[in-house]
C-alpha positions in Angstrom: 217.1 102.3 9.7 218.7 104.9 7.7 218.8 108.6 8.2 217.4 110.6 5.1 218.0 113.9 4.2 216.1 116.6 2.2 217.2 116.9 -1.7 215.9 120.7 -1.4 214.0 123.0 0.8 211.8 125.6 -0.6 210.9 128.6 1.3 208.6 131.6 0.8 205.8 131.0 3.3 205.7 133.6 6.1 203.6 131.6 8.7 202.7 127.8 9.3 202.3 125.6 6.3 199.5 123.6 6.9 199.0 121.5 3.8 200.6 120.3 0.7 199.3 118.3 -2.2 201.0 117.0 -5.7 199.7 117.8 -9.1 198.8 114.3 -10.8 201.7 114.4 -12.8 203.9 115.4 -10.1 205.7 118.2 -11.3 203.6 121.0 -9.3 203.3 120.8 -5.3 200.6 123.1 -3.7 201.0 124.5 -0.4 198.5 126.0 1.6 199.4 128.4 4.8 198.4 130.4 7.6 199.7 133.4 5.8 196.5 133.3 4.0 198.0 132.0 0.7 198.0 129.2 -1.5 201.5 128.5 -3.6 202.7 126.6 -6.4 206.0 125.2 -6.8 207.7 123.8 -9.5 209.3 120.0 -8.2 211.7 119.9 -11.0 213.2 123.2 -10.9 212.5 123.5 -7.2 211.5 126.9 -7.0 208.1 129.0 -6.5 205.9 129.6 -9.4 203.1 131.2 -8.3 201.1 132.9 -5.4 197.4 132.6 -5.2 196.0 135.3 -3.1 192.1 135.5 -2.1 191.9 134.0 1.5 191.0 136.4 4.2 192.3 133.3 6.8 194.5 130.7 7.2 194.4 128.0 4.6 193.9 124.5 5.8 193.8 122.4 3.0 194.6 122.1 -0.7 193.9 119.6 -3.3 194.2 119.0 -7.2 191.6 118.0 -9.4 192.5 114.5 -11.1 193.1 116.4 -14.7 195.5 118.6 -12.7 193.8 121.8 -14.2 192.1 123.0 -10.7 193.0 123.5 -7.5 190.8 123.5 -4.3 191.6 125.2 -1.0 189.4 125.4 2.1 190.3 127.9 4.9 189.7 128.9 8.6 186.3 130.2 10.2 187.1 134.3 9.3 185.5 133.0 6.0 185.0 129.3 6.1 185.0 128.9 2.3 186.3 126.6 -0.1 188.1 128.4 -3.2 188.6 126.8 -6.9 191.4 127.8 -8.8 192.7 127.5 -12.3 196.3 126.0 -12.1 197.2 127.5 -15.5 195.8 131.3 -14.9 196.1 131.1 -11.3 192.8 133.0 -11.2 189.9 132.2 -8.8 187.1 130.1 -10.5 184.6 130.1 -7.8 184.2 129.9 -4.0 182.0 127.7 -2.0 180.1 128.5 1.2 177.9 126.6 3.7 180.5 125.1 6.4 180.0 127.4 9.9 183.4 126.9 11.0 187.0 126.1 10.0 187.1 123.7 6.9 190.0 121.4 7.7 190.2 119.1 4.5 188.6 119.0 0.9 189.2 116.2 -1.7 188.3 115.9 -5.4 186.4 112.6 -6.7 188.3 110.3 -8.9 186.5 112.0 -12.0 186.7 115.2 -10.9 183.1 116.1 -10.6 182.6 116.3 -6.7 184.3 118.1 -4.2 184.1 116.8 -0.4 184.9 118.8 2.5 184.9 118.4 6.4 185.7 120.8 9.2 184.9 121.9 12.7 180.9 122.4 12.6 181.3 118.4 12.6 179.9 117.9 8.9 181.0 116.5 6.0 179.6 118.2 2.6 179.7 117.2 -1.3 179.7 119.6 -3.8 179.1 119.7 -7.8 181.9 121.4 -9.1 180.3 122.6 -12.4 177.1 123.9 -10.8 178.7 125.1 -7.5 176.0 123.5 -5.4 176.1 121.6 -2.3 174.7 117.9 -3.2 175.3 116.3 0.3 175.5 117.5 4.0 176.2 114.7 6.2 176.1 115.2 10.1 176.6 112.6 12.6 180.1 113.5 13.7 180.1 114.6 18.0 183.7 116.7 17.5 185.8 118.3 14.7 186.0 116.4 11.3 189.5 116.2 9.8 189.8 114.2 7.1 187.7 113.1 4.1 188.5 110.7 1.2 186.6 109.2 -1.9 187.2 105.5 -2.7 188.9 105.0 -5.9 186.0 104.2 -7.6 184.3 107.1 -6.4 181.2 105.7 -5.1 182.2 105.8 -1.6 183.1 108.7 0.9 185.2 108.2 4.1 185.4 110.5 6.9 187.1 110.7 10.5 187.7 113.4 13.4 188.2 114.0 16.6 185.6 111.8 17.7 187.8 108.9 17.0 184.9 107.8 14.9 185.1 106.8 11.1 182.0 106.6 8.6 181.8 105.3 5.5 178.9 106.3 3.1 177.6 105.5 -0.4 176.8 108.9 -2.3 173.1 108.8 -1.4 174.4 109.4 2.2 173.8 106.3 3.4 176.2 104.8 6.1 177.9 101.7 4.9 180.5 101.3 7.5 181.0 102.8 11.0 183.7 101.8 13.4 185.4 103.6 16.6 188.9 102.0 16.9 190.2 102.7 20.6 192.6 105.3 20.3 192.8 109.0 21.6 192.0 112.2 20.1 194.0 112.4 16.9 194.7 115.6 15.0 195.2 113.8 11.6 193.7 110.5 10.3 194.5 109.0 6.7 193.0 106.4 4.7 194.9 104.0 2.2 194.2 104.4 -1.3 191.8 101.7 -1.5 190.0 102.9 1.6 190.5 99.8 3.6 192.7 100.8 6.1 193.1 104.1 8.2 195.9 105.5 10.2 196.0 108.1 13.1 198.9 109.6 14.8 198.5 110.9 18.5 200.9 110.8 21.7 200.8 109.4 25.1 202.7 110.1 28.1 205.6 107.8 29.3 204.7 106.1 32.6 208.0 106.9 34.1 209.4 110.1 32.7 205.9 111.6 31.8 207.6 112.5 28.6 205.2 112.4 25.3 205.8 109.6 23.0 204.5 109.6 19.6 202.0 106.7 18.5 200.6 105.6 15.4 197.9 103.3 14.7 196.6 101.4 11.4 193.7 99.5 11.5 191.3 97.3 8.8 188.1 99.7 8.6 185.8 96.9 7.6 186.5 95.2 11.0 188.0 97.9 13.6 191.0 95.9 14.0 194.3 97.3 14.7 196.8 95.8 12.9 199.9 98.2 13.7 201.3 100.5 16.5 204.1 102.0 15.4 206.5 104.0 17.9 209.4 105.9 17.4 208.6 109.8 17.6 209.7 111.7 20.4 206.7 113.8 20.7 203.2 113.9 19.2 202.6 112.8 16.0 200.6 115.5 14.0 200.6 114.1 10.5 200.2 110.9 8.6 199.9 109.4 4.9 199.9 106.3 3.0 202.1 106.1 -0.1 200.0 105.8 -3.4 200.4 101.8 -3.5 199.4 101.4 0.0 202.4 99.4 0.8 204.2 102.4 3.2 203.2 105.0 5.7 204.6 108.2 6.6 204.1 110.2 9.8 205.6 113.5 10.9 205.8 114.6 14.2 206.5 117.4 17.2 210.0 116.3 17.4 210.5 117.6 13.9 211.1 114.6 11.8 209.4 112.1 9.4 209.4 108.6 9.8 209.0 106.1 7.1 207.2 102.7 7.9 206.6 99.2 6.1 203.2 98.1 6.2 203.9 94.6 5.5 206.6 94.1 8.1 205.5 96.7 10.5 208.9 98.3 10.6 210.3 101.5 10.4 212.4 101.8 7.3 214.0 105.4 7.9 214.1 108.7 9.5 214.0 112.2 7.6 215.6 114.9 9.4 215.8 118.5 8.7 212.8 120.3 10.2 213.2 122.8 13.0 209.7 122.5 14.1 206.3 120.4 14.0 205.8 118.7 10.7 202.5 119.6 9.8 201.6 117.7 6.7 203.1 115.2 4.1 202.2 114.4 0.4 203.6 111.5 -1.6 204.1 112.0 -5.5 201.9 110.0 -7.3 204.9 107.6 -8.5 205.7 107.4 -4.6 209.2 108.3 -5.7 209.0 112.0 -4.0 207.7 113.2 -0.8 207.1 116.5 0.6 206.6 117.8 3.7 206.0 121.0 5.5 205.2 122.5 8.8 205.7 125.3 11.6 209.4 126.1 10.4 207.7 127.6 6.8 209.8 125.4 4.8 208.9 122.9 2.0 211.0 119.8 2.3 211.6 117.4 -0.6 212.9 114.1 -0.2 213.7 111.2 -2.5 212.3 107.9 -1.7 213.0 106.1 -4.9 216.8 104.7 -4.0 
């Protein structure tokens, strides 16, 4: 296993950075933080290019539209809003209201016409981007909902959260799949690009030392069968993400490290070191060659995985 060091560290946020997302062309990175700002970074020049202000609460999630022209961000329960921004002008285009608590995740549909969101009000919601109207409100989760994702063809929507239940709906709101793998409470769940796999990071305590040990489970959504259990983090695992081609998984933990896992062999391929605190979120560039990680040390780390 190799030790990987960042190729760049970007600074600007003044509080925890909670999420990150690459633009479709991989040249721009967006981050959202607890300093109530959304920031845009030039990945090539490795510098901050814009600060988007307007949120009056902590920003939990960011997502680019498929054409890269718009950016969505969601925030905590001081306002519980999704804001839609123009990437070119950095001006706000719209605000979507309806959630009753923290909005934890937001994602565009593959055609860019819909937004999906989820949050601590235990609902998943779908919005029409052009009309700015809510088209679906999907209840059913018994605890906070952390992650939402569209299938690649845009016909299905998946969500998962603290009740450890994964639900896959069609866009009429009918549940197609519901599974509840045996796992502990997880802060972050991720879906593979084809929506066939899910992964979750969490932690357990060593039976002898009682020290926390990080754990990641990967399972098939259709069957609920666990296919991998990854161990290696020295503390709770806070974030997980699949690579764009679905062959790799990365995880970030309270131990300040990011680990790369191969899904075919089930083995760890490397450890990325450099953060000084909890790694909150991870984002792959569309080509899978660049990785960004963010967290409580208020830094954006860029990693080269192409070599």
